C-alpha positions in Angstrom: -2.0 -25.2 -157.7 0.6 -22.6 -156.9 3.7 -23.9 -155.1 5.2 -21.2 -152.9 8.6 -22.8 -152.5 11.0 -20.1 -153.4 11.6 -16.5 -154.3 14.5 -16.8 -156.7 15.2 -19.6 -159.1 18.2 -19.8 -161.6 18.0 -21.7 -164.8 21.3 -21.9 -166.8 21.0 -22.7 -170.5 17.4 -21.4 -170.4 17.1 -20.9 -174.1 17.5 -24.6 -174.9 14.4 -26.8 -175.4 14.5 -28.1 -171.8 14.9 -24.5 -170.5 11.9 -23.3 -172.5 9.5 -26.0 -171.2 10.9 -25.8 -167.6 10.4 -22.0 -167.6 6.7 -22.6 -168.6 6.3 -24.9 -165.6 8.1 -22.5 -163.2 5.9 -19.6 -164.3 2.7 -21.6 -164.1 3.3 -23.4 -160.8 5.5 -21.2 -158.6 5.6 -17.5 -157.5 9.4 -17.4 -158.0 11.4 -14.8 -159.8 13.3 -16.7 -162.5 16.8 -15.7 -163.6 17.8 -17.3 -166.8 21.4 -17.5 -168.0 21.9 -17.6 -171.8 24.8 -17.2 -174.2 22.5 -15.9 -176.8 23.1 -12.2 -177.6 19.5 -11.8 -178.8 16.9 -13.5 -176.7 13.8 -12.4 -178.6 13.7 -15.9 -180.2 13.5 -17.4 -176.7 10.5 -15.2 -175.8 8.9 -16.0 -179.1 9.3 -19.8 -178.5 8.0 -19.4 -174.9 5.0 -17.5 -176.2 4.2 -20.4 -178.5 3.6 -22.7 -175.6 2.5 -20.3 -172.9 0.6 -17.0 -172.6 1.8 -16.4 -169.1 3.1 -13.0 -167.7 6.9 -13.0 -168.0 7.5 -10.0 -165.8 9.0 -12.4 -163.2 11.5 -13.6 -165.8 14.9 -12.1 -166.3 17.4 -13.3 -169.0 21.0 -12.4 -168.2 24.3 -12.7 -170.1 26.7 -14.1 -167.6 30.0 -15.8 -168.3 29.7 -19.1 -166.4 33.3 -19.8 -167.0 34.3 -16.8 -164.9 34.3 -18.0 -161.3 34.3 -14.6 -159.7 31.3 -13.4 -161.8 29.4 -16.6 -161.0 30.0 -16.3 -157.3 29.0 -12.6 -157.2 25.8 -13.4 -159.2 24.9 -16.2 -156.8 25.6 -14.0 -153.8 23.2 -11.3 -155.2 20.4 -13.7 -156.2 20.8 -16.1 -153.3 18.8 -18.8 -155.2 16.5 -21.2 -153.5 16.8 -23.5 -156.5 19.3 -23.8 -159.4 18.8 -25.9 -162.6 22.0 -26.3 -164.5 21.0 -27.0 -168.1 23.9 -25.2 -169.6 26.7 -26.4 -171.9 27.1 -27.9 -175.3 24.6 -30.6 -176.2 26.2 -32.1 -179.3 28.4 -35.2 -178.9 29.7 -34.7 -182.4 30.8 -31.1 -181.6 32.7 -32.3 -178.5 34.6 -34.8 -180.6 35.5 -32.1 -183.1 36.2 -29.6 -180.3 37.3 -31.5 -177.1 37.6 -28.2 -175.2 33.7 -28.1 -175.1 33.8 -30.9 -172.7 36.0 -29.0 -170.4 33.5 -26.1 -170.5 30.8 -28.5 -169.1 33.1 -29.4 -166.2 34.2 -25.8 -165.5 30.6 -24.4 -165.5 29.5 -27.1 -163.0 32.5 -26.6 -160.8 32.1 -22.8 -160.8 28.4 -23.1 -159.8 28.8 -25.8 -157.1 32.0 -24.4 -155.5 30.4 -21.0 -155.3 27.3 -22.3 -153.7 29.4 -24.2 -151.2 31.5 -21.1 -150.4 28.2 -19.1 -149.9 26.8 -21.9 -147.8 23.8 -22.2 -150.0 22.7 -25.8 -150.3 19.4 -25.2 -152.0 17.9 -27.6 -154.6 20.4 -28.1 -157.4 19.5 -30.0 -160.6 22.4 -31.2 -162.8 21.5 -32.2 -166.4 23.3 -35.5 -167.1 23.0 -37.6 -170.2 22.4 -41.2 -171.3 25.6 -40.8 -173.4 27.5 -41.5 -170.2 26.5 -45.2 -170.6 28.6 -45.2 -173.8 29.4 -48.7 -175.1 27.4 -50.5 -172.4 25.4 -53.0 -174.5 22.7 -53.6 -171.9 19.5 -52.7 -173.8 17.8 -51.3 -170.7 19.7 -49.0 -168.4 19.1 -47.7 -164.9 20.9 -45.8 -162.1 23.1 -48.8 -161.3 24.1 -49.6 -164.9 27.8 -49.4 -165.7 28.9 -46.2 -167.5 31.5 -46.3 -170.2 31.7 -42.8 -171.7 33.3 -42.6 -175.1 33.2 -38.9 -176.1 34.6 -35.7 -174.5 30.9 -34.7 -173.9 30.0 -38.0 -172.2 33.3 -38.0 -170.2 32.6 -34.5 -168.8 29.0 -35.3 -168.0 30.2 -38.4 -166.2 32.7 -36.5 -164.1 30.0 -34.0 -163.1 27.6 -36.9 -162.4 30.1 -38.5 -159.9 30.8 -35.1 -158.3 27.1 -34.6 -157.8 26.8 -37.8 -155.8 29.9 -36.9 -153.8 28.4 -33.4 -152.9 25.1 -35.0 -152.0 26.8 -37.2 -149.4 29.4 -34.7 -148.2 27.1 -31.8 -147.6 23.8 -33.5 -147.2 22.9 -31.4 -150.2 19.6 -31.7 -152.1 21.5 -32.0 -155.4 20.5 -34.4 -158.0 21.9 -35.7 -161.3 19.1 -36.4 -163.8 20.3 -38.9 -166.5 18.2 -37.7 -169.4 17.7 -40.0 -172.4 17.0 -38.8 -175.9 14.3 -36.1 -176.0 12.9 -34.0 -178.8 10.7 -31.0 -179.5 10.0 -28.3 -182.1 12.8 -26.3 -180.4 15.5 -28.9 -181.1 18.5 -27.6 -183.0 18.4 -28.5 -186.7 21.5 -30.7 -186.8 19.9 -33.5 -184.7 18.3 -36.5 -186.2 14.6 -35.8 -186.0 14.8 -32.2 -187.3 17.0 -33.6 -190.1 14.4 -36.1 -191.1 11.5 -33.6 -190.9 13.4 -31.0 -192.9 14.2 -33.6 -195.5 10.5 -34.4 -195.8 9.5 -30.7 -196.1 12.2 -30.1 -198.7 11.3 -33.1 -200.8 7.6 -32.1 -200.7 8.3 -28.5 -201.7 11.2 -29.0 -204.1 10.6 -32.6 -205.3 14.2 -33.6 -204.8 16.4 -34.6 -201.9 17.8 -37.6 -200.1 17.9 -38.7 -196.5 21.3 -40.0 -195.2 21.3 -41.9 -192.0 23.9 -44.2 -190.3 21.4 -47.0 -189.6 17.7 -47.9 -189.8 18.0 -50.4 -186.9 19.4 -48.2 -184.1 16.9 -48.1 -181.2 16.7 -45.2 -178.8 14.4 -44.1 -176.0 12.9 -40.9 -177.5 10.7 -38.7 -175.2 9.0 -35.4 -175.7 11.1 -32.6 -174.1 8.0 -31.3 -172.2 7.7 -34.6 -170.5 11.4 -34.5 -169.5 11.0 -31.0 -168.1 8.0 -32.3 -166.1 10.3 -34.9 -164.6 12.8 -32.3 -163.6 10.1 -30.2 -162.0 8.7 -33.3 -160.2 12.1 -33.8 -158.5 12.2 -30.1 -157.5 8.7 -30.2 -156.0 8.8 -33.7 -154.5 7.5 -33.8 -150.9 9.7 -36.9 -150.3 13.5 -36.9 -149.8 15.1 -37.4 -153.2 18.2 -39.4 -154.0 21.3 -38.1 -155.9 20.6 -39.7 -159.2 17.5 -40.5 -161.4 17.2 -41.9 -164.9 14.7 -39.9 -166.9 13.1 -41.4 -170.1 10.0 -42.9 -171.6 11.0 -46.5 -170.8 10.5 -47.9 -174.3 12.4 -47.7 -177.6 11.9 -47.1 -181.2 14.2 -47.5 -184.2 15.4 -44.9 -186.6 13.2 -46.7 -189.2 10.2 -46.1 -186.9 11.0 -42.4 -186.7 11.3 -42.1 -190.5 8.0 -44.0 -191.0 6.2 -41.7 -188.5 7.5 -38.6 -190.2 6.4 -40.0 -193.5 2.8 -40.6 -192.2 2.5 -37.1 -191.0 4.1 -35.3 -194.0 2.8 -37.6 -196.7 6.3 -38.2 -198.0 7.6 -41.7 -198.4 11.0 -41.1 -196.9 12.2 -44.7 -197.1 12.3 -44.3 -200.9 14.9 -41.6 -200.6 16.8 -42.9 -197.6 20.4 -44.0 -198.0 22.5 -45.7 -195.3 26.1 -44.5 -194.5 27.6 -46.5 -191.7 30.3 -43.9 -191.3 27.8 -41.6 -189.7 27.6 -43.9 -186.7 29.9 -43.4 -183.7 32.3 -46.2 -183.0 31.1 -48.4 -180.1 27.5 -47.1 -180.0 25.2 -49.9 -178.9 22.3 -50.9 -181.1 19.7 -50.4 -178.3 19.7 -47.9 -175.5 16.4 -47.7 -173.4 15.8 -46.2 -170.0 14.3 -47.8 -166.9 12.5 -44.9 -165.2 11.2 -47.0 -162.3 13.1 -45.1 -159.6 11.7 -41.6 -160.5 8.2 -43.0 -161.0 8.2 -44.5 -157.6 9.8 -41.4 -156.0 7.6 -38.7 -157.6 4.8 -40.4 -159.6 6.2 -39.0 -162.8 6.0 -40.9 -166.1 6.1 -39.8 -169.7 2.7 -38.9 -171.1 3.4 -38.5 -174.8 3.7 -41.7 -176.9 6.3 -41.8 -179.7 3.9 -41.3 -182.6 2.1 -38.5 -180.8 5.5 -36.8 -180.1 6.3 -36.8 -183.9 2.9 -35.4 -184.8 3.0 -32.7 -182.2 6.5 -31.5 -183.2 5.6 -31.4 -186.9 2.3 -29.6 -186.3 4.0 -27.0 -184.1 6.8 -26.1 -186.5 
């Protein structure tokens, strides 16, 4: 079904894994012109990745190099495009990078402020999706987390995400704006950057199989997280955009069940034929101080609001990612 909801849609951070899958959905299910914002100087990799999951015509898709830290440029761009929806997926995604370079957290805040303040000045209160993170819960040791759970951010990344999350709720109330903070739990795909845990495990298996030597270093086998396929997460984002019901200002987005790091290693081992546990070593220094053992989402609210739920089981997610590499 084609949803004729808008003419112009903006997706910041479009070349990331969420942006790739969201673009697929927007091309499939809307007639919109899509304006993607990317820091990448060469976007042929984005189009190659998009082509892997979709054979759709991309003539409605434009990728632009816009400095989102420049308020004037942002406002002029928004004035020209006059978007009927904006998905803000931009900004650094690595918690470790933000600890090493705290200024990255400030970028997350500045981009959000430039986008929202410009939209307000232009009196454009179209649908706005803000990508938030389960990292905002920080050291909260509740094993299952929802929209009402206490947030105790512990990194510059999480703190900046939390500030934007609170502003989103304030803007929602102040301007009666259809703006939503999606609290996304861990999600993975074949487009995930190589320095994250799952790609690290998969690459170790490939290297061991091909070279016959390697070791896998992890902080713990017992850490439990709510891992979801990134395509499912993008479907959740899209469901909020297309919802026929009035939506709230915040939704938790995740699979709603957890698996341990050991589970992940064992699933990769099954698919690759490499017994990774034999070459796995534990280094507790790799863990971040205060990280809870278990962090699982409660996606009840978004399921009741839109009917969305994750379709891909944990083991299937691992298999799909490896087969698509």
